[in-house]
C-alpha positions as CSV (number, residue, x, y, z in Angstrom):
1,M,1.9,-9.8,-22.6
2,K,4.7,-9.1,-20.2
3,T,8.1,-10.9,-20.3
4,F,8.4,-13.6,-17.7
5,G,11.7,-14.8,-16.3
6,G,15.2,-13.6,-16.3
7,A,17.7,-13.3,-13.5
8,V,16.4,-14.7,-10.2
9,L,16.6,-13.1,-6.7
10,F,16.4,-15.7,-3.9
11,L,14.8,-14.3,-0.7
12,D,15.2,-17.0,1.9
13,R,12.4,-16.0,4.3
14,S,8.7,-16.6,4.9
15,D,6.2,-13.9,5.6
16,I,7.7,-11.1,3.5
17,N,4.9,-8.5,3.9
18,T,3.7,-5.7,1.7
19,D,5.3,-3.1,3.9
20,E,8.7,-4.7,3.2
21,I,7.9,-4.9,-0.5
22,I,7.0,-1.2,-0.7
23,P,6.9,0.9,2.5
24,A,3.7,2.6,3.4
25,K,5.2,6.1,3.2
26,Y,5.3,5.7,-0.7
27,L,1.6,4.9,-1.1
28,T,0.9,8.4,-2.1
29,E,2.6,7.7,-5.4
30,H,0.2,7.2,-8.3
31,A,2.7,6.2,-11.0
32,K,4.1,2.7,-10.8
33,E,7.5,3.8,-12.0
34,A,7.8,6.2,-9.0
35,L,7.9,3.1,-6.7
36,K,10.8,1.5,-8.4
37,P,13.7,2.9,-6.3
38,Y,11.9,1.9,-3.1
39,L,11.3,-1.8,-3.9
40,L,12.2,-4.0,-0.9
41,E,13.6,-1.0,0.9
42,D,12.6,-2.2,4.3
43,L,13.4,-5.9,3.8
44,K,16.0,-6.9,6.3
45,L,18.0,-10.0,5.3
46,P,21.7,-10.5,6.0
47,G,23.8,-9.2,3.2
48,F,20.8,-7.9,1.2
49,D,21.0,-4.5,-0.4
50,P,17.7,-3.7,-2.2
51,L,19.3,-1.3,-4.8
52,R,22.1,-3.6,-5.7
53,D,20.3,-6.9,-5.5
54,T,17.1,-6.0,-7.4
55,A,18.9,-4.4,-10.4
56,G,18.2,-6.5,-13.5
57,I,16.1,-9.0,-11.7
58,G,13.1,-10.6,-13.5
59,A,11.9,-13.1,-10.9
60,I,11.8,-13.7,-7.1
61,V,11.9,-17.1,-5.3
62,S,10.9,-16.9,-1.7
63,R,9.3,-19.0,1.0
64,A,5.7,-19.2,2.4
65,N,3.1,-16.4,2.8
66,F,4.7,-13.9,0.4
67,G,2.8,-10.6,0.3
68,C,1.1,-10.9,3.6
69,G,0.0,-7.7,5.5
70,S,-2.1,-5.0,4.1
71,S,-4.0,-5.4,0.8
72,R,-2.3,-2.7,-1.3
73,E,-1.9,-2.9,-5.1
74,H,1.3,-0.9,-4.7
75,A,3.3,-4.0,-3.8
76,P,2.8,-5.7,-7.2
77,W,3.1,-2.4,-8.9
78,A,6.6,-1.9,-7.3
79,L,7.6,-5.3,-8.5
80,E,6.3,-4.6,-12.0
81,A,8.1,-1.3,-12.2
82,Q,11.3,-3.1,-11.5
83,G,10.6,-5.6,-14.2
84,I,9.8,-8.5,-11.9
85,H,6.7,-10.2,-13.3
86,I,6.8,-13.5,-11.5
87,V,7.2,-14.4,-7.8
88,I,7.6,-18.1,-6.9
89,A,6.8,-19.1,-3.3
90,E,5.1,-21.9,-1.3
91,S,2.1,-19.7,-0.7
92,F,0.9,-16.1,-1.0
93,A,-1.5,-13.9,0.9
94,R,-4.8,-14.2,-0.9
95,I,-5.2,-10.5,-1.9
96,F,-1.6,-10.1,-2.9
97,R,-1.8,-13.1,-5.1
98,Q,-5.0,-11.8,-6.9
99,N,-3.4,-8.4,-7.3
100,M,-0.5,-10.0,-9.0
101,Y,-2.8,-11.7,-11.6
102,N,-4.9,-8.5,-11.9
103,C,-1.7,-6.8,-13.0
104,G,-1.0,-9.6,-15.5
105,M,1.8,-11.0,-13.4
106,I,2.3,-14.6,-12.1
107,A,2.3,-15.7,-8.4
108,A,3.5,-19.3,-8.9
109,E,3.1,-21.7,-5.9
110,L,5.5,-24.6,-5.5
111,P,5.5,-27.3,-2.7
112,P,8.0,-26.8,0.2
113,A,10.2,-29.6,-1.0
114,S,10.6,-28.1,-4.5
115,L,11.4,-24.7,-3.0
116,E,14.0,-26.2,-0.6
117,A,15.6,-28.0,-3.6
118,L,15.8,-24.7,-5.5
119,F,17.4,-22.9,-2.6
120,Q,19.9,-25.7,-2.1
121,V,20.8,-26.1,-5.8
122,F,20.5,-22.5,-7.1
123,G,20.6,-20.2,-4.0
124,G,23.7,-18.0,-4.0
125,T,24.4,-18.6,-7.8
126,K,23.6,-16.5,-10.8
127,T,20.4,-18.2,-11.9
128,T,18.1,-17.5,-14.7
129,L,14.5,-18.5,-15.1
130,S,12.6,-19.3,-18.3
131,V,8.8,-19.5,-18.0
132,N,6.7,-21.5,-20.4
133,I,3.1,-20.2,-19.8
134,A,1.5,-22.6,-22.3
135,A,3.1,-25.7,-20.6
136,S,3.0,-24.1,-17.1
137,T,6.7,-24.9,-16.4
138,L,9.5,-23.0,-14.7
139,S,13.0,-23.8,-16.0
140,F,15.9,-22.7,-13.8
141,Q,19.5,-22.5,-15.2
142,A,22.8,-21.9,-13.5
143,E,26.2,-22.8,-15.0
144,D,25.8,-26.5,-15.9
145,T,22.7,-27.1,-13.8
146,E,19.1,-27.0,-15.1
147,Q,15.8,-27.9,-13.4
148,T,12.3,-27.7,-14.8
149,L,9.3,-27.7,-12.5
150,P,5.5,-27.6,-13.3
151,F,3.3,-25.0,-11.7
152,V,-0.5,-24.6,-11.6
153,L,-1.9,-21.8,-13.7
154,K,-5.7,-21.8,-13.7
155,D,-7.6,-20.9,-16.9
156,F,-8.7,-17.5,-15.6
157,E,-5.3,-16.7,-14.3
158,R,-3.8,-17.6,-17.6
159,A,-6.3,-15.3,-19.4
160,L,-5.3,-12.4,-17.1
161,V,-1.6,-13.0,-17.7
162,E,-2.1,-13.3,-21.5
163,A,-4.2,-10.2,-21.6
164,G,-1.7,-8.2,-19.6
165,G,-4.0,-7.8,-16.5
166,W,-7.6,-7.3,-15.5
167,V,-8.1,-3.9,-17.1
168,E,-6.9,-5.2,-20.5
169,Y,-8.9,-8.4,-20.1
170,A,-12.1,-6.5,-19.4
171,A,-11.5,-3.9,-22.2
172,A,-11.2,-6.8,-24.7
173,R,-14.4,-8.5,-23.6
174,Y,-16.9,-5.9,-22.3
């Protein structure tokens, strides 16, 4: 099973699409690791530098409809290559969300009010995330502040995460 949590990158925008996660010109790459330097290369946010801001990150918190756009596996692969195994948002594009779980990663959905509170309390701070898969909780810590929130992890999603992804899940069962 992958490691979940670590330093958090807050991306305060809805509709971050798969072309912004990994530009289409890199889709000829077959090795996940080859995608790493290009993660979020085309994402335009004030003050955001993809090379500087993704280094050492283990989790992303964003807004609604994360991973919209084309249905490429390369977007979760690029996140995985960087060591980001969990994305937390209000909602995800359906295929992106399933590709995350197929890769043994977590696409955790939180209500808008919970996300707003996270951005207000932790946005702009050095925040770390601890994920308790068994309890389905997310614990955010920054300086003297901590907040724990529940998230929904369906049984099959949990099985994919615990196996390390769909390929490993299928290999163990079929």
